[in-house]
N, C-alpha and C positions, 0 to 999 in steps of 0.2 A: 636750851636749858640742861644739862649732865644727869645720867641716869641716876644718881645718888641724890640731886636734889629734887629729882621728880619723888624718889621714893621718900625723900622727908616730908614734901609736900602732901604726898597723899596718907601717910599714915598721922599728920597734923590734920587734913581735911577731915578723914575719918573719927578721930577721936573728938573735933569740933562735933560730929552728927549723931556720938555716942557707939560707932561702930566698929568693930575690928575688921582687919585684912588677914587675911592668911597668907602663905609666903606661895607665890606664884598668880596672886590675883591681880595685880598691879599686870604684870605683862598679859595676865588674861583678856584683863578687858581691853588694854592697847592694841592686840591682836584684832578681839573683835569690832573696834572701832574701825582702822584700816581695813579691815573687810570689807565691814560696811560702805565707806568711804570708797572702796575699789570697785566695789560689786554692782553696788546702789549709786552713791551721789556721794559726793564730799558729806553734803549736810545731814547724810543720815547717818552719820558716825556718831554723834552725840547723843540723837534719838533712840538710835538701836542701842546703845550705851543705858541709858535712863531707862529702857522698857527692860531691858535685861535685869538690871538694878530692882527694878517694880516686883519683877519676876522672885529674884530672890529673898527683898522683903517680906512676899507670901508664901515664903520657907521652899522653894525649890533651890537646889544648890548650883553654884553658879556654872558648874561645869555642863549641867545637863541644859540649864538658860541657854548657855554659850551655842552648845550644840544644836539645839533648835533654831536659833537663829541664825546660825551659819547656812544650815538644810534651807530655813525661806530664802535667805541671802543667794546660795547656790543656784534655788528653783527660779529666783528674780532674774537672775544674771545668764540663766543657760537660754 
């Protein structure tokens, strides 16, 4: 899938559930998924991004949720 197709899908998916994406959100979430997949295990990628989404849904800024999760990944993989 080309990056433009992924961005298009992300916009469509976000619209389908009534949320909007800020610039950089797609890359941030994909980076988090990569870090979880490599630092924990591949199945941790969707679970970790889901947990980030739950935190954002409760009002935590995405950058803050990602930083906390990346710290947890780092602790676990050390």
